[in-house]
C-alpha atoms as one frame of an Amber mdcrd trajectory, in Angstrom:
protein
-122.389  51.560 -72.179-123.693  48.745 -74.376-121.591  48.605 -77.550-122.465
  46.524 -80.604-119.434  45.425 -82.611-120.271  44.307 -86.162-117.040  42.657
 -87.324-116.557  39.345 -89.112-112.851  38.851 -88.370-112.424  37.233 -84.951
-108.721  38.153 -84.967-109.836  41.780 -84.825-112.990  41.334 -82.767-111.653
  39.270 -79.857-108.863  41.606 -78.678-111.096  44.601 -79.377-113.886  43.244
 -77.183-111.429  42.349 -74.443-109.932  45.830 -74.519-113.308  47.566 -74.468
-114.457  45.448 -71.534-111.384  46.517 -69.575-112.605  50.106 -70.047-116.006
  49.169 -68.619-118.009  48.692 -71.821-120.525  45.894 -72.348-119.821  44.480
 -75.802-122.102  42.459 -78.052-120.569  40.890 -81.149-122.227  40.258 -84.527
-120.242  38.668 -87.365-122.624  39.663 -90.162-124.619  42.701 -91.173-127.880
  40.787 -90.820-126.873  39.666 -87.342-126.104  43.226 -86.328-129.408  44.521
 -87.669-131.351  41.866 -85.749-130.006  42.847 -82.312-131.698  45.157 -79.852
-130.572  48.781 -80.114-127.266  49.400 -78.312-125.758  52.656 -77.060-123.076
  52.661 -79.764-122.363  50.726 -82.963-118.861  49.923 -84.187-119.335  48.943
 -87.815-116.852  47.211 -90.099-117.471  47.969 -93.789-116.146  44.640 -95.126
-118.778  42.130 -94.013-119.394  38.687 -95.561-123.119  39.006 -96.250-123.619
  42.691 -97.089-121.673  45.904 -97.410-121.227  47.866 -94.207-122.478  50.960
 -96.045-125.841  49.203 -96.479-125.860  48.293 -92.785-125.192  51.941 -91.913
-128.043  53.035 -94.164-130.446  50.538 -92.566-129.444  51.497 -89.031-129.812
  55.205 -89.673-133.212  54.731 -91.317-134.624  53.367 -88.077-132.491  54.858
 -85.330-130.234  57.746 -84.269-127.806  55.401 -82.492-124.207  56.707 -82.786
-122.185  54.816 -85.412-118.405  54.668 -85.741-117.142  52.979 -88.879-114.035
  50.831 -88.440-112.532  49.928 -91.764-109.429  48.961 -93.695-110.755  50.812
 -96.725-108.709  53.895 -97.479-110.763  55.356-100.350-112.197  58.774 -99.557
-115.420  57.930-101.389-116.193  55.134 -98.891-115.663  57.416 -95.916-117.666
  60.257 -97.429-120.532  57.939 -98.358-120.649  56.434 -94.890-120.658  59.855
 -93.248-123.331  61.121 -95.625-125.494  58.153 -94.682-125.262  59.107 -91.024
-122.112  57.636 -89.481-120.709  59.890 -86.750-117.028  59.078 -87.188-114.634
  56.621 -88.825-111.472  54.886 -87.723-109.018  53.277 -90.127-107.437  49.920
 -89.293-105.088  49.287 -87.622-105.873  51.302 -84.498-105.415  51.027 -80.749
-108.122  50.411 -78.177-107.307  53.685 -76.406-107.903  55.660 -79.599-111.198
  53.851 -80.176-112.307  54.550 -76.599-111.440  58.220 -77.068-113.560  58.305
 -80.239-116.470  56.567 -78.485-116.358  59.049 -75.614-116.098  62.025 -77.958
-119.074  60.913 -80.067-121.063  60.161 -76.917-120.365  63.611 -75.490-121.518
  65.281 -78.691-124.715  63.252 -79.039-125.671  63.491 -75.365-124.926  67.215
 -75.210-127.384  68.091 -77.989-130.581  68.130 -75.850-128.860  70.451 -73.340
-127.976  73.122 -75.880-131.280  74.969 -75.537-130.708  75.493 -71.797-127.082
  76.595 -71.900-126.081  80.285 -71.916-124.296  80.234 -75.258-127.246  79.031
 -77.372-129.516  81.565 -75.631-127.266  84.332 -76.942-127.440  82.771 -80.353
-131.220  82.787 -80.242-131.110  86.516 -80.900-130.175  85.766 -84.513-133.652
  84.434 -85.216-136.878  83.011 -83.869-136.626  79.857 -81.724-132.846  79.809
 -82.043-132.880  79.799 -85.844-129.976  81.606 -87.492-130.306  82.753 -91.096
-127.277  82.983 -93.363-128.575  83.932 -96.794-130.905  81.104 -97.878-129.531
  78.819 -95.140-131.297  78.444 -91.779-129.590  76.701 -88.855-131.697  75.926
 -85.769-129.477  74.887 -82.868-132.401  74.178 -80.554-133.960  71.562 -82.832
-130.729  70.668 -84.681-132.460  71.246 -87.999-131.087  72.848 -91.154-133.061
  74.275 -94.092-131.781  75.555 -97.408-134.236  77.570 -99.515-136.839  76.394
 -96.946-136.139  72.738 -97.813-134.804  70.470 -95.043-131.192  69.318 -95.269
-130.480  65.992 -93.555-127.144  66.186 -91.758-125.316  63.590 -89.712-124.697
  64.712 -86.096-121.058  65.543 -86.728-121.912  67.448 -89.919-124.363  69.578
 -87.932-121.740  70.255 -85.249-119.287  71.304 -87.960-121.842  73.634 -89.567
-122.711  75.194 -86.196-119.028  75.839 -85.534-118.573  77.662 -88.853-121.911
  79.485 -88.487-120.908  80.964 -85.126-119.348  83.880 -87.025-120.122  83.636
 -90.770-117.265  84.930 -92.887-114.707  84.494 -90.107-111.851  82.083 -90.763
-111.556  79.173 -88.339-108.322  77.226 -88.158-108.419  73.471 -88.563-107.504
  73.013 -84.906-110.199  75.448 -83.752-112.795  73.471 -85.689-111.555  70.112
 -84.377-111.490  71.412 -80.788-115.039  72.760 -81.121-116.867  70.211 -83.290
-114.974  67.150 -82.044-113.345  67.624 -78.648-110.759  69.860 -76.953-107.193
  68.833 -77.744-108.408  66.430 -80.446-105.512  64.121 -81.310-106.943  61.967
 -84.094-106.169  62.277 -87.834-107.148  65.686 -89.205-108.237  63.963 -92.423
-111.595  63.356 -90.744-112.245  67.113 -90.978-111.693  67.101 -94.747-114.073
  64.156 -95.134-116.820  65.937 -93.181-116.213  69.211 -95.047-116.629  67.359
 -98.353-119.859  65.721 -97.159-121.264  69.019 -95.862-120.454  70.813 -99.117
-122.330  68.145-101.063-125.399  68.430 -98.900-125.423  72.224 -99.164-125.432
  71.789-102.939-122.655  74.308-103.636-119.001  73.889-102.562-118.578  77.670
-102.340-120.586  77.663 -99.089-117.421  76.528 -97.295-114.316  78.341 -98.460
-110.895  76.792 -97.960-108.352  79.385 -96.819-105.088  77.737 -97.807-102.761
  77.095 -94.908-105.240  78.390 -92.325-108.629  76.717 -92.303-112.194  77.280
 -93.470-114.983  79.840 -93.371-118.718  79.749 -94.069-120.006  82.245 -96.645
-123.185  82.317 -98.761-122.537  81.696-102.468-121.565  84.904-104.267-124.709
  84.893-106.412-128.006  84.159-104.645-129.529  83.461-108.047-126.925  80.815
-108.790-127.544  79.244-105.396-131.256  78.821-106.042-132.492  76.006-108.268
-135.620  77.873-109.381-134.423  80.761-111.623-132.165  78.568-113.832-135.111
  76.322-114.659-137.193  79.357-115.565-134.527  80.636-117.931-134.200  77.213
-119.500-137.920  76.825-120.080-137.598  77.127-123.865-136.141  73.659-124.355
């Protein structure tokens, strides 16, 4: 696999490239955001957020605007807002510095499996069973429509742009709406079996998915157990149209 590493610190980049090459990866190195954006499209992008010429968040935004290439953010930033923003803009995963090469390789393989498996979903037995919930594989949960075949999501008939991992997370919860899934069940399904990385990544993706669905009550946190997907209690409250009608006398 051709990996593009966008990292300005050679003390981080050099051993990382050497380690990845030992695992069979072809690695291209860019020290700036502009340099990374000017390269030919790789199979995977490893993106540092602290770049000398532009913020890595802006690089992520530019990459996602033109391509669906998998992106893993590698960053020393520990603020949740940075991780959430990056994931909302389309990054598939994040890894906090310092980290080992083996963990990074595991993340690369996991993201690759998820992104390469998507076109096969329509032909596998499990999605065919799911197709019975709606036309062309579309499942309706209140005003939410999830189409596994096309990997598209609509809310009140308006498209919702989800990052690949956010879609996988939603599909996991939508398998049995209202049922409670443990954190480990979700990680094993939406990430990979026996996932060993930090579980904080699940909370970051849950937060991003709640924002994009426009109402945090879509995903209920069952303390000490996990999460479940449920339509908001009031369909009227979930729709943006009726409130504007009632407020028309401004």
